[in-house]
N, C-alpha and C positions, 0 to 999 in steps of 0.2 A: 504493500499500500504505499502511496506517495505521501509526502509531508505537506504539500501545498494545500491551500483551502480551495473548496469548490464554490464558485459564485453563481448566482441565479441567471446571469446573462449567458454563462457558458452552458448551463443546463438548458435554457431555452433554445440556444443555437443548436445543441445536439439534438433535441426533440425535432426541430425543424428539418435537420438533415436526415434524421431517421424517417420522418413522415414524407418528406419530399423526394427521398430516394437518391440523394446526392448532394454534393457541396454546391454545385452551380445553381440548381433549382431553389435550394434553400437560400442561397445569397440573394437570388432574385426576389423571393418572398419577403425576406428581411430588409431588402433595400440597401445592402452593404456589399462591399467588395468580397470576392471569393478568398482573398488572402486573409481578411479579417476572420472569416468563418473558419478557415484552416488553423489560424493561430488559437482561436478560442478552443477548438477541438483538441489540439495538442496540449493546451494547458490543462484541459479537463482530464484527458488520459494520463497526464503526468500526475495530477492531483490524486487520481484514483489508483494509479499503479497498474492499470489494465488497458488492454486495447479494446476500444469500443467499435471501431470501424476498420474494415479490411479494404484497402485500396487495390482494385483490380484494373485490368485493361478495359473492362466494361464500365467501370465507375466505382461506386462506393457501396459496400454492403455491410450490414451489422454483423459483428461477430456474436457468438453465443452470449457472451457477457453484455454486449451492447444491446442485444434484443431484450435481455432481462432487465437491464438498467433503464431502458427506455420508458417502460411503464412507470417505474418509481419517479423518474425525472419528470414525466408528464404530470403525474399527480402533484408533485412538489411545486411545479410551475402554476398549476391551477390553484393550489392553496394560497400561493403568494398573490396571484391575481385577485382571489376572493378576499384576502386580507386587505389588500390595497382598496378594494371597492367598499369594504366595511368601514374603514376609518375615514374614507373620502367619498361618502355616498352621493355627493352632488358633483364630483369631479368628472372630468372628461373620460369617457369610456375608452379603454385601451386594452391591448392584449389580443390573444387569439381566440376565435370562436369556431369550433368545428361542429357542423350541423349535418345530420343525415336527413335526406329529403327523398320522398317517393319519386320515382322516375316518371310514371305514367302520365301524371299531370302536374307534377312539381314545377317543371320548367315554365308552365304557363300560369299556375295559380299561386304558387309560393315564391317563385323566383323574383317577381316585382317587389315583394315585401323585403326579401333578403337584400336585393339590390338598394332599396331605399335605406335600409339599415346601414349599409356600407357608405352611402352618400352622406347620411346624417352624422356619422361617427367616423371620421377619416383615420382615427388612430387605432381602429380595430382591424385586425386581420381575419377576414372571414373565409373559411374553407367550407364550401357547400358540396356535399358528395351526394349525387343523385343515383339511386338504385331502388329497385323494388324488392331486393332481398331483405330478409330480416337482419337487421344490424345489431350486433351486441355492443351497446353503448360503452360499457365499462371495459370490456376486453379490447375493443378497438379504439379507445381513446376519444370518443366523441363527448362534446359538452351537452348536446341535446339532440333530439330527433323530432321531426314532424311525422306523425303517424295518422292514418285515416282508416276508418271502419268502426268495428265494435271492439272496444278496449278489453283486452284479456287481463286476468289477475296477474300481477307481478310485483316485484319490489321496487319498481320504478315509479317515479312521481309524475303525474299527468296533470295538465291544465287544458280544458277544452277551449278551442279557439273559434269554433263554428259548427253548424250543422252540415250534413252531407247527404246528398240525395242520389238515388240510383234505382235501377229496375232490372228485372229479369227479361232477357231478349233472346230471340232466335231468328234464323232466316225463314222466309215463307216456304222455301223448299224443304227445310227440315221439318216444319209443322205439317206440311202435306204428306211427307213420308212417314212420320212417326206420331202424328196427332198432337192435339193441344192439351197439355196437362191442366187440370182444373182443381186439383187438390194437392196438398203436400205429399200425400201418399203416392199419387200418380206421378209426381215429380221425381221420386226416387227411382223410377223404372227408366228415366231418360238419361242421355248422355249429358253430363255437366262439364262445362269448360272452366277450369279452375287454375289458381296459381299454385295450390298445394293440396293440403288435405283439410281446408277450412270448412267451417259450418256456414250455412245460410240462415238467416232469420226472416220469417214471414209473419205477417199478421193474420189473425183470424178473429175478426171483430175487435174486442179490447185485449185479446190474448196475443202473446208472442210465441210462435212456434219455431223451434230450432231443428233444422234438418241437416243431415250429413250427406250431400249428394255424392254420386260416384261418376267417374268418367275416365276415358282413356287419354284425353288430350289435356296437357297442362303447359302453362307458360308463365314466366316470372314477371310479366308486365301486362297492363291492361290493353295496350295497343295491339299486342299480339293476339290477345283473347277476342278482340273486336274482328280481327281478320279471320279467326277460326269460326266465329259466329256467323259472319257474313258468307263464309264458305260452306255453311250448312252442316258443321261437325257437331253442334249441340246447343244447349242453352247456357247463357253466361249471365252472371250478375254483375253489372258494370256501372260505372259512373255515368250520369246523365251527359256530362260534357263530352264523353267519348262516343256515346251512342246517338246523341241528338241528330247529327247530320245523316246518319244511316237510317234512323227512323223516319226522318223527313223525306228521304228519297224512296223509302219502301224496301231497302235492302235488309232491314231488320224490322221485326214487329214485336210489341210488348207481349210477355207471357205472364200467366198467373196474375192477372189485373185484379182478381177478386181477393188475392192474398199478397198485397204489395209488401216489400221490405220496410221496416220502420226506418226513419231517418237515422243515420249513423253520425259520427262526429269527426272532426279533425282535432288533433291534440299535439301540444308540445310536451315531449316526454324528457325527463332528465334523470340521472342517477340519484339515489337518495343522498341527502346532505342537509345539514341544519340551515345553512343560508345559501339559497340559489344565487349564483353569480348575477350581478345586475345586467350583464350582457344578455343573459337568457331572459330575464324579466322584460327588458326593453324589446327584444325580438318578439317575444310573446305578445306584448301589447300592440306591437306594430301589425302582427298577423291578425289579431282580433280587429284592429282598425280596418284592415284590407277585407276582412270577411263581412263587413257591413256596408251595403247589402251583401248576403252571402252568395258566393257562386254555387250553382246547383250541380254537385258532382258527388260521387260516392265510389266505394270500392268494396271488394269482396271480403277483405280481411285487413287486420292491422299489419302495415308493411313498414 
């Protein structure tokens, strides 16, 4: 172990290099010269007495020690950011904000609010990662995520930012070939187009019915499921924003109109902690602002 002290600037630089995948992209994110990044990394490795990064002909890769240390370093940086915000609650927002966003309509419905956050707070470095896969916030080092659908029980903390609307749809050719399901029981005998093994919720008067549909076609984003539905492969439960043009053209028709799904929600999810970072609170309020009036969209599960 080295004898020098570790400082927060070196930790933050190391986390950026680890997340960006190299010194050059990290220097670009930080707005500093590559030589400064290299010097900070060298000082950190000397202080710790271990090699954190392996320099190869292809770039920079984390060593086993570096991969382990990255998570601890990221948590330390987050704690320092939170401490600064706690003692300076009215100060300018600063630091990094990593947010996971659903891909299917995140770029159209959530991206404007995230861009506005960056415009209003120029000292915040925002990394928005768009994917419809289920992201492990803690393991992957995200500050928060936007998730849509019906919230599952978890140890994460959620705040609702708006309602979400969707419906079950299929192509006219599919209905002609396989019939129109009129009850939740009949629905179970049809081909469902899904993202995974999710359940669907339907209404029966004042009651909520949960069904577990089955199907041979799965895709990890809503746009691909729209394509499968219009191709006549089955019934999909999709956001209104994705299906509206296809319903208007007649390429898709609504299904189970007597048992519509209840409105779902959009949520900002964060790992448990006593004091949420002010950056997360500000982003959440901005998203709520953008949801009024709410966009009409939904999804099949929390993503």
